[in-house]
All heavy atoms as an XYZ file, in Angstrom:
685
protein
N      -6.018    -10.544     -5.109
C      -6.401    -10.538     -3.868
C      -6.538    -12.067     -3.358
O      -6.786    -12.370     -2.251
C      -7.679     -9.989     -3.459
O      -8.715    -10.456     -4.474
C      -7.670     -8.352     -3.741
N      -6.329    -12.940     -4.369
C      -6.352    -14.420     -4.059
C      -5.056    -14.757     -3.097
O      -4.036    -14.090     -3.328
C      -6.477    -15.231     -5.303
O      -5.308    -15.310     -6.008
N      -5.136    -15.899     -2.514
C      -3.985    -16.381     -1.809
C      -2.819    -16.699     -2.759
O      -1.642    -16.476     -2.440
C      -4.313    -17.569     -0.989
C      -5.133    -17.212      0.265
C      -5.084    -18.336      1.305
O      -4.445    -19.270      1.252
N      -5.851    -18.022      2.409
N      -3.160    -17.209     -3.983
C      -2.152    -17.635     -4.938
C      -1.505    -16.266     -5.487
O      -0.212    -16.215     -5.646
C      -2.767    -18.331     -6.113
C      -1.646    -18.745     -7.151
C      -0.528    -19.509     -6.553
O      -0.874    -20.591     -5.902
N       0.765    -19.198     -6.889
N      -2.279    -15.161     -5.619
C      -1.745    -13.922     -6.142
C      -0.767    -13.350     -5.138
O       0.236    -12.828     -5.447
N      -1.151    -13.496     -3.857
C      -0.208    -12.920     -2.770
C       1.002    -13.681     -2.693
O       2.031    -13.189     -2.517
C      -1.059    -12.886     -1.388
C      -2.189    -11.912     -1.487
C      -0.098    -12.610     -0.224
C      -3.123    -11.976     -0.393
N       0.851    -15.045     -2.782
C       2.076    -15.882     -2.808
C       2.946    -15.627     -3.964
O       4.229    -15.584     -3.801
C       1.609    -17.411     -2.799
N       2.469    -15.361     -5.240
C       3.275    -15.045     -6.318
C       3.955    -13.651     -6.118
O       5.077    -13.451     -6.482
C       2.368    -14.866     -7.665
C       1.869    -16.248     -8.024
O       2.394    -17.305     -7.580
O       0.911    -16.326     -8.832
N       3.113    -12.687     -5.506
C       3.843    -11.389     -5.193
C       5.039    -11.519     -4.207
O       6.061    -10.883     -4.431
C       2.749    -10.422     -4.560
C       3.301     -9.094     -4.250
C       3.630     -8.216     -5.108
C       3.531     -8.921     -2.892
C       4.134     -6.992     -4.775
C       3.996     -7.657     -2.480
C       4.351     -6.598     -3.403
N       4.880    -12.335     -3.358
C       5.938    -12.557     -2.265
C       7.043    -13.478     -2.788
O       8.166    -13.410     -2.184
C       5.413    -13.171     -1.004
C       4.497    -12.182     -0.250
C       3.942    -12.928      0.966
N       3.180    -11.921      1.770
C       2.498    -12.263      2.756
N       2.366    -13.581      3.252
N       1.846    -11.344      3.496
N       6.894    -14.191     -3.858
C       7.806    -15.110     -4.326
C       9.059    -14.286     -4.933
O       9.012    -13.111     -5.102
C       7.327    -16.036     -5.430
O       7.141    -15.366     -6.573
N      10.194    -15.114     -5.306
C      11.296    -14.495     -5.843
C      11.329    -14.442     -7.244
O      12.213    -13.960     -7.942
C      12.602    -15.264     -5.348
N      10.148    -14.770     -7.860
C      10.073    -14.801     -9.325
C       9.976    -13.390     -9.961
O      10.008    -12.383     -9.198
N       9.962    -13.197    -11.316
C       9.968    -11.959    -11.878
C       8.738    -11.074    -11.554
O       7.587    -11.674    -11.355
C       9.959    -12.283    -13.433
C       9.477    -13.678    -13.543
C       9.864    -14.273    -12.205
N       8.938     -9.816    -11.472
C       7.847     -8.883    -11.097
C       7.658     -7.882    -12.181
O       8.631     -7.480    -12.977
C       8.243     -8.144     -9.867
C       8.561     -8.965     -8.704
C       7.352     -9.630     -8.180
C       7.743    -10.406     -6.875
N       8.039    -11.831     -6.931
N       6.372     -7.416    -12.365
C       6.121     -6.463    -13.372
C       6.947     -5.163    -13.201
O       7.400     -4.461    -14.099
C       4.661     -6.072    -13.305
C       4.163     -5.125    -14.363
C       4.383     -5.646    -15.829
C       2.702     -4.837    -14.075
N       7.165     -4.852    -11.906
C       7.929     -3.647    -11.545
C       9.404     -3.672    -12.112
O      10.034     -2.533    -12.256
C       7.940     -3.365    -10.102
O       8.556     -4.447     -9.517
N       9.834     -4.869    -12.454
C      11.266     -4.907    -13.089
C      11.321     -5.120    -14.456
O      12.311     -5.231    -15.128
C      12.037     -6.070    -12.341
O      11.488     -7.307    -12.650
N      10.059     -5.093    -15.179
C      10.077     -5.165    -16.524
C      10.412     -3.815    -17.263
O       9.780     -2.886    -16.935
C       8.577     -5.723    -16.970
C       8.512     -5.837    -18.555
O       8.636     -6.952    -19.021
O       8.091     -4.795    -19.161
N      11.413     -3.868    -18.130
C      11.837     -2.643    -18.775
C      10.597     -1.924    -19.675
O      10.623     -0.693    -19.594
C      12.966     -3.007    -19.684
C      13.463     -4.323    -19.168
C      12.226     -4.967    -18.462
N       9.850     -2.623    -20.225
C       8.785     -2.008    -21.015
C       7.837     -1.320    -20.143
O       7.261     -0.309    -20.317
C       8.106     -3.049    -21.801
O       6.995     -2.509    -22.554
N       7.430     -1.971    -18.961
C       6.581     -1.472    -17.995
C       7.098     -0.143    -17.384
O       6.460      0.854    -17.340
C       6.261     -2.501    -16.873
C       5.481     -1.948    -15.722
C       4.096     -1.737    -15.936
C       5.941     -1.721    -14.501
C       3.306     -1.252    -14.893
C       5.147     -1.262    -13.496
C       3.931     -1.009    -13.672
N       8.343     -0.173    -16.887
C       8.937      0.933    -16.329
C       9.157      2.154    -17.225
O       8.842      3.332    -16.847
C      10.296      0.663    -15.576
O      11.188      0.082    -16.559
C      10.210     -0.333    -14.532
N       9.371      1.837    -18.550
C       9.512      2.923    -19.564
C       8.118      3.489    -19.742
O       7.931      4.732    -19.976
C      10.101      2.361    -20.839
N       7.176      2.663    -19.921
C       5.734      3.150    -20.059
C       5.271      4.029    -19.017
O       4.630      5.079    -19.091
C       4.796      2.000    -20.298
N       5.652      3.674    -17.685
C       5.225      4.561    -16.674
C       5.867      5.859    -16.567
O       5.209      6.949    -16.491
C       5.580      3.894    -15.300
C       4.819      2.452    -14.982
C       5.278      2.121    -13.520
C       3.462      2.617    -15.122
N       7.088      5.823    -16.981
C       7.858      7.117    -17.059
C       7.356      8.022    -18.325
O       7.166      9.257    -18.144
C       9.403      6.832    -17.355
C      10.221      8.056    -17.375
C      11.770      7.657    -17.454
C      12.456      9.003    -17.515
N      13.937      8.651    -17.697
N       7.105      7.381    -19.521
C       6.592      8.083    -20.684
C       5.246      8.659    -20.307
O       4.944      9.734    -20.748
C       6.471      7.209    -21.795
O       7.812      6.623    -22.002
C       6.066      7.881    -23.003
N       4.372      7.974    -19.651
C       2.967      8.413    -19.283
C       2.957      9.391    -18.070
O       2.040      9.821    -17.774
C       2.168      7.227    -19.063
N       4.194      9.599    -17.401
C       4.286     10.440    -16.329
C       3.336      9.964    -15.045
O       2.715     10.771    -14.489
C       3.952     11.903    -16.649
O       4.827     12.269    -17.590
N       3.286      8.581    -14.997
C       2.406      8.115    -13.971
C       3.044      8.277    -12.555
O       4.304      8.014    -12.289
C       2.176      6.536    -14.120
C       1.173      6.050    -13.151
S       0.713      4.387    -13.579
C       1.359      3.540    -12.176
N       2.265      9.026    -11.560
C       2.752      9.280    -10.294
C       3.063      7.958     -9.407
O       2.499      6.915     -9.873
C       1.769     10.134     -9.587
C       0.539      9.848    -10.313
C       0.852      9.431    -11.701
N       3.787      8.081     -8.388
C       4.105      6.904     -7.512
C       2.857      6.404     -6.803
O       2.696      5.171     -6.548
N       1.817      7.302     -6.591
C       0.555      6.807     -5.952
C      -0.578      7.086     -6.877
O      -0.801      8.150     -7.358
C       0.401      7.500     -4.646
C       1.410      7.074     -3.578
C       0.941      7.473     -2.204
O       0.315      8.609     -2.008
N       1.283      6.693     -1.112
N      -1.387      5.990     -7.068
C      -2.560      6.188     -7.914
C      -3.796      5.477     -7.133
O      -3.528      4.717     -6.222
C      -2.356      5.519     -9.201
O      -2.295      4.029     -9.099
C      -1.154      6.047    -10.037
N      -4.962      5.670     -7.563
C      -6.097      5.044     -7.050
C      -6.370      3.724     -7.838
O      -7.181      2.867     -7.453
C      -7.327      5.957     -7.000
O      -7.675      6.431     -8.305
C      -7.126      7.109     -6.125
N      -5.548      3.572     -8.946
C      -5.711      2.406     -9.770
C      -4.934      2.626    -11.139
O      -4.783      3.721    -11.452
N      -4.523      1.494    -11.768
C      -3.931      1.792    -12.971
C      -4.066      0.504    -13.838
O      -4.401     -0.564    -13.347
C      -2.499      2.059    -12.878
C      -1.454      0.877    -12.475
C      -0.815      0.115    -13.436
C      -1.239      0.666    -11.220
C      -0.056     -0.930    -13.118
C      -0.316     -0.349    -10.779
C       0.152     -1.128    -11.784
N      -3.874      0.619    -15.106
C      -3.928     -0.421    -16.171
C      -2.694     -0.272    -17.078
O      -2.376      0.877    -17.462
C      -5.201     -0.275    -16.965
C      -5.321     -1.199    -18.301
C      -6.124     -2.338    -18.062
C      -5.605     -0.400    -19.437
N      -2.102     -1.361    -17.349
C      -0.892     -1.365    -18.262
C      -1.122     -2.480    -19.286
O      -1.444     -3.648    -18.817
C       0.399     -1.488    -17.528
C       1.603     -1.911    -18.354
C       2.234     -1.061    -19.234
C       1.916     -3.210    -18.360
C       3.326     -1.409    -20.078
C       3.049     -3.666    -19.196
C       3.598     -2.771    -19.943
O       4.701     -3.165    -20.789
N      -0.810     -2.184    -20.567
C      -0.917     -3.302    -21.529
C       0.254     -3.187    -22.518
O       0.484     -1.953    -23.042
C      -2.261     -3.378    -22.264
N       1.008     -4.109    -22.679
C       2.175     -4.126    -23.659
C       1.525     -4.522    -24.993
O       1.348     -5.739    -25.285
C       3.256     -5.069    -23.240
C       4.406     -5.044    -24.245
O       4.246     -4.753    -25.403
N       5.543     -5.277    -23.739
N       0.930     -3.622    -25.671
C       0.288     -3.910    -27.068
C       1.137     -4.573    -28.033
O       0.648     -5.369    -28.794
C      -0.397     -2.597    -27.539
C      -1.401     -1.877    -26.549
C      -1.863     -0.671    -27.170
C      -2.541     -2.807    -26.239
N       2.364     -4.200    -28.077
C       3.322     -4.778    -29.016
C       3.324     -6.187    -28.851
O       3.499     -7.041    -29.886
C       4.674     -4.152    -28.898
N       3.161     -6.819    -27.634
C       3.157     -8.204    -27.404
C       1.913     -8.847    -27.354
O       1.684     -9.944    -27.727
C       3.897     -8.540    -26.066
C       5.406     -8.098    -26.243
C       6.200     -8.526    -25.048
N       6.499    -10.009    -25.205
C       7.124    -10.693    -24.252
N       7.378    -10.144    -23.222
N       7.232    -12.013    -24.496
N       0.859     -8.151    -26.930
C      -0.468     -8.649    -26.672
C      -1.375     -8.752    -27.991
O      -2.113     -9.598    -28.169
C      -1.265     -7.789    -25.656
N      -1.348     -7.751    -28.784
C      -2.213     -7.662    -29.975
C      -1.921     -8.880    -30.980
O      -2.808     -9.320    -31.466
C      -2.041     -6.308    -30.701
C      -2.738     -5.171    -29.892
C      -2.521     -3.813    -30.594
C      -4.221     -5.496    -29.744
N      -0.695     -9.156    -31.243
C      -0.539    -10.331    -32.166
C      -1.087    -11.635    -31.579
O      -1.728    -12.410    -32.297
C       1.004    -10.542    -32.221
C       1.460     -9.118    -32.077
C       0.574     -8.514    -31.052
N      -1.052    -11.830    -30.347
C      -1.743    -12.942    -29.665
C      -3.141    -12.907    -29.718
O      -3.828    -13.864    -30.039
C      -1.291    -12.975    -28.156
C      -1.697    -14.219    -27.382
C      -1.270    -15.502    -27.970
C      -1.442    -13.923    -25.860
N      -3.755    -11.661    -29.502
C      -5.222    -11.550    -29.736
C      -5.732    -11.812    -31.031
O      -6.721    -12.479    -31.415
C      -5.662    -10.135    -29.256
C      -7.089     -9.926    -29.650
C      -5.428     -9.916    -27.751
N      -4.913    -11.354    -32.102
C      -5.262    -11.505    -33.453
C      -5.121    -13.026    -33.875
O      -5.922    -13.484    -34.681
C      -4.275    -10.721    -34.397
C      -4.576     -9.294    -34.346
C      -3.532     -8.411    -35.179
O      -2.427     -8.699    -35.150
N      -4.092     -7.422    -35.902
N      -4.156    -13.754    -33.265
C      -3.997    -15.157    -33.625
C      -4.990    -16.104    -32.862
O      -5.712    -16.948    -33.563
C      -2.572    -15.640    -33.214
N      -5.335    -15.754    -31.629
C      -6.229    -16.502    -30.788
C      -7.643    -16.092    -31.018
O      -8.576    -16.940    -30.573
C      -5.848    -16.555    -29.410
C      -4.369    -17.343    -29.109
C      -4.086    -17.158    -27.588
C      -4.426    -18.776    -29.629
N      -7.918    -14.854    -31.243
C      -9.263    -14.382    -31.199
C     -10.247    -15.143    -32.035
O     -11.237    -15.533    -31.399
N     -10.027    -15.552    -33.276
C     -10.944    -16.374    -33.960
C     -11.197    -17.773    -33.216
O     -12.381    -18.330    -33.289
C     -10.360    -16.584    -35.399
C      -9.491    -15.407    -35.559
C      -8.950    -15.100    -34.092
N     -10.170    -18.335    -32.658
C     -10.248    -19.638    -31.889
C     -11.204    -19.471    -30.763
O     -11.808    -20.440    -30.273
C      -8.977    -20.164    -31.593
C      -7.939    -20.407    -32.758
C      -6.563    -20.802    -32.121
C      -8.530    -21.542    -33.555
N     -11.218    -18.306    -30.208
C     -12.054    -18.086    -28.995
C     -13.475    -17.540    -29.328
O     -14.151    -17.106    -28.477
C     -11.264    -17.005    -27.927
C      -9.931    -17.489    -27.563
C      -9.202    -16.422    -26.817
C     -10.129    -18.762    -26.637
N     -13.729    -17.417    -30.627
C     -15.107    -16.966    -31.035
C     -15.176    -15.453    -31.133
O     -16.225    -14.926    -31.120
N     -13.981    -14.759    -31.068
C     -14.106    -13.237    -31.062
C     -14.270    -12.789    -32.479
O     -13.585    -13.283    -33.395
C     -12.797    -12.606    -30.607
C     -12.466    -12.740    -29.118
C     -11.154    -12.244    -28.720
C     -13.536    -12.240    -28.262
N     -15.181    -11.934    -32.829
C     -15.460    -11.422    -34.202
C     -14.461    -10.260    -34.450
O     -14.713     -9.208    -34.113
C     -16.872    -11.005    -34.364
N     -13.333    -10.538    -35.097
C     -12.491     -9.566    -35.514
C     -12.828     -8.903    -36.773
O     -13.440     -9.589    -37.755
C     -10.933    -10.113    -35.550
C     -10.513    -10.790    -34.270
C      -9.105    -11.387    -34.536
C     -10.423     -9.737    -33.164
N     -12.493     -7.639    -37.071
C     -12.957     -6.937    -38.233
C     -12.480     -7.655    -39.566
O     -11.243     -8.174    -39.526
C     -12.322     -5.517    -38.207
C     -11.884     -5.427    -36.731
C     -11.742     -6.794    -36.150
N     -13.269     -7.771    -40.409
C     -12.991     -8.401    -41.812
C     -12.384     -7.443    -42.583
O     -12.420     -6.140    -42.426
C     -14.252     -9.025    -42.430
N     -11.924     -7.845    -43.769
C     -11.253     -7.049    -44.808
C      -9.692     -7.017    -44.658
O      -9.125     -8.019    -44.067
N      -9.081     -6.075    -45.277
C      -7.645     -6.050    -45.244
C      -7.045     -6.117    -43.867
O      -7.696     -5.435    -42.970
C      -7.278     -4.795    -46.071
C      -8.528     -4.226    -46.579
C      -9.673     -4.904    -45.881
N      -6.008     -6.782    -43.743
C      -5.430     -6.832    -42.288
C      -4.847     -5.497    -41.928
O      -4.158     -4.819    -42.752
C      -4.201     -7.910    -42.451
C      -3.671     -8.067    -41.072
C      -2.704     -9.300    -40.941
C      -2.223     -9.411    -39.595
N      -2.026    -10.723    -39.176
N      -5.301     -4.879    -40.735
C      -4.796     -3.788    -40.198
C      -3.454     -3.872    -39.614
O      -3.212     -4.905    -38.858
C      -5.879     -3.267    -39.172
C      -5.458     -1.999    -38.628
C      -7.256     -3.173    -39.839
N      -2.593     -2.987    -39.917
C      -1.200     -3.039    -39.404
C      -1.228     -2.297    -38.076
O      -1.372     -1.029    -37.983
C      -0.187     -2.390    -40.328
C       1.231     -2.387    -39.748
O       1.503     -3.147    -38.784
O       2.158     -1.644    -40.338
N      -1.108     -3.022    -36.849
C      -1.073     -2.398    -35.568
C       0.315     -2.246    -35.059
O       0.511     -2.069    -33.923
C      -2.022     -3.194    -34.692
C      -3.472     -3.371    -35.142
C      -4.191     -4.337    -34.138
C      -4.045     -1.893    -35.226
N       1.317     -2.546    -35.902
C       2.755     -2.564    -35.419
C       3.188     -1.301    -34.719
O       4.185     -1.384    -34.052
N       2.566     -0.088    -35.027
C       3.084      1.091    -34.358
C       2.644      1.283    -32.952
O       3.174      2.051    -32.261
C       2.482      2.322    -35.193
N       1.566      0.354    -32.558
C       1.157      0.439    -31.065
C       2.194     -0.276    -30.120
O       2.599     -1.331    -30.440
C      -0.179     -0.215    -31.013
C      -1.405      0.327    -31.872
C      -2.643     -0.367    -31.599
C      -1.586      1.914    -31.454
N       2.549      0.456    -29.150
C       3.501     -0.110    -28.284
C       2.895     -0.474    -26.903
O       2.910     -1.585    -26.498
C       4.749      0.973    -28.074
C       5.470      1.218    -29.336
C       6.066     -0.121    -29.882
C       6.687      0.157    -31.242
N       6.953     -1.084    -31.947
N       2.524      0.581    -26.070
C       1.923      0.377    -24.801
C       0.682      1.206    -24.594
O       0.481      2.269    -25.242
C       3.004      0.614    -23.532
O       3.283      2.085    -23.668
C       4.125     -0.240    -23.752
N      -0.188      0.783    -23.581
C      -1.265      1.485    -23.128
C      -1.179      1.554    -21.582
O      -0.984      0.594    -20.974
C      -2.711      0.826    -23.572
C      -3.882      1.512    -23.021
C      -4.030      2.821    -23.688
C      -5.139      0.558    -23.139
N      -1.216      2.774    -21.070
C      -1.097      3.032    -19.655
C      -2.191      3.933    -19.312
O      -2.434      4.997    -19.887
C       0.217      3.634    -19.305
O       1.288      2.907    -19.881
C       0.407      3.783    -17.798
N      -3.029      3.549    -18.274
C      -4.150      4.349    -17.864
C      -4.082      4.368    -16.308
O      -3.750      3.436    -15.704
C      -5.462      3.785    -18.263
N      -4.390      5.568    -15.695
C      -4.252      5.589    -14.238
C      -5.214      6.581    -13.696
O      -5.610      7.554    -14.547
C      -2.816      5.829    -13.740
C      -2.185      7.039    -14.203
C      -2.292      8.273    -13.443
C      -1.433      7.120    -15.288
C      -1.737      9.426    -13.963
C      -0.836      8.262    -15.703
C      -1.073      9.388    -14.998
O      -0.322     10.560    -15.422
N      -5.538      6.539    -12.444
C      -6.424      7.673    -11.886
C      -5.737      8.057    -10.537
O      -5.013      7.339     -9.937
C      -7.853      7.004    -11.545
O      -7.801      6.022    -10.648
N      -6.090      9.342    -10.210
C      -5.392      9.931     -9.045
C      -6.684     10.680     -8.367
O      -7.668     10.933     -8.993
C      -4.281     10.856     -9.259
O      -4.754     11.904    -10.285
C      -3.153     10.212     -9.786
N      -6.480     10.907     -7.111
C      -7.558     11.676     -6.456
C      -6.843     12.718     -5.476
O      -5.949     12.442     -4.722
C      -8.408     10.660     -5.606
C      -9.579     11.361     -4.989
C     -10.369     10.291     -4.096
N     -11.447     11.013     -3.408
C     -12.682     10.894     -3.887
N     -13.026     10.046     -4.837
N     -13.643     11.577     -3.275
N      -7.410     13.917     -5.484
C      -7.005     14.967     -4.675
C      -8.286     15.570     -4.074
O      -9.104     16.219     -4.741
C      -6.189     16.006     -5.359
N      -8.570     15.353     -2.761
C      -9.811     15.816     -2.141
C     -10.927     15.092     -2.823
O     -11.077     13.837     -2.840
N     -11.792     15.933     -3.325
C     -13.142     15.345     -4.020
C     -12.941     15.275     -5.442
O     -13.922     14.894     -6.164
C     -14.323     16.392     -3.688
C     -14.748     16.357     -2.216
O     -14.364     15.375     -1.503
O     -15.490     17.250     -1.847
N     -11.850     15.526     -5.982
C     -11.598     15.515     -7.522
C     -10.757     14.298     -7.850
O      -9.609     14.138     -7.287
C     -10.839     16.857     -7.847
C     -10.678     17.040     -9.290
C     -10.029     18.238     -9.749
O     -10.415     19.267     -9.214
O      -9.169     18.123    -10.577
N     -11.301     13.632     -8.716
C     -10.440     12.422     -9.348
C     -10.070     12.833    -10.795
O     -10.904     13.537    -11.463
C     -11.438     11.162     -9.452
O     -11.723     10.712     -8.128
N      -8.956     12.336    -11.129
C      -8.454     12.589    -12.504
C      -8.133     11.311    -13.043
O      -7.508     10.361    -12.402
C      -7.150     13.450    -12.321
O      -7.425     14.703    -11.808
C      -6.567     13.735    -13.844
N      -8.452     11.147    -14.391
C      -8.093      9.884    -15.095
C      -7.278     10.234    -16.364
O      -7.590     11.128    -17.065
C      -9.489      9.309    -15.589
C     -10.374      9.038    -14.436
C     -11.316      9.939    -14.034
C     -10.331      7.811    -13.728
C     -12.201      9.596    -12.932
C     -11.087      7.537    -12.705
C     -12.058      8.458    -12.252
O     -12.838      8.171    -11.168
N      -6.128      9.526    -16.512
C      -5.272      9.706    -17.644
C      -5.055      8.496    -18.319
O      -4.891      7.417    -17.828
C      -3.884     10.142    -17.023
O      -4.144     11.334    -16.211
C      -2.805     10.476    -18.189
N      -5.103      8.606    -19.674
C      -4.860      7.397    -20.628
C      -3.793      7.854    -21.609
O      -3.849      8.964    -22.183
C      -6.082      6.988    -21.392
C      -5.774      5.918    -22.346
C      -7.211      6.712    -20.422
N      -2.754      7.037    -21.697
C      -1.704      7.371    -22.520
C      -1.374      6.160    -23.519
O      -1.201      5.051    -23.093
C      -0.340      7.639    -21.673
C       0.793      8.115    -22.489
C       0.956      9.491    -22.816
C       1.699      7.266    -22.983
C       1.914     10.002    -23.571
C       2.787      7.800    -23.850
C       2.853      9.100    -24.053
N      -1.477      6.341    -24.767
C      -1.188      5.373    -25.852
C       0.153      5.642    -26.453
O       0.251      6.768    -26.997
C      -2.358      5.320    -26.831
C      -2.194      4.430    -28.030
C      -2.102      2.811    -27.499
C      -3.229      4.660    -29.033
N       1.046      4.797    -26.284
C       2.348      4.925    -26.868
C       2.410      4.299    -28.293
O       2.139      3.222    -28.400
C       3.450      4.418    -25.988
C       4.778      4.556    -26.472
C       5.899      3.823    -25.685
O       5.672      3.080    -24.736
O       7.113      4.167    -25.970
N       2.814      5.106    -29.244
C       3.045      4.656    -30.618
C       4.350      5.039    -31.100
O       5.022      5.877    -30.703
C       1.881      5.197    -31.580
C       0.537      4.820    -31.201
C       2.055      6.697    -31.617
N       4.811      4.187    -31.985
C       6.162      4.475    -32.571
C       6.097      5.009    -33.967
O       5.246      4.753    -34.755
C       6.988      3.135    -32.619
């Protein structure tokens, strides 16, 4: 909702809606065209960054043997509303 965010949205730069991983995740999660809100995370790309930067940012990551999170691909969550009823869906894509 910031002016910079609106300017970025209007610019000719790359958009999330044209990202192949995003569009595939929406299709896989069966997300409808209209929602009351949604969350998308490309876990395959984000988790290695969190694991690398976490300790530098003071995040206490689990100790012990390194956990292999390589099977995690995307996380998509969304909500819809029909009348007085809200529905929340979370879809974790693994390979």
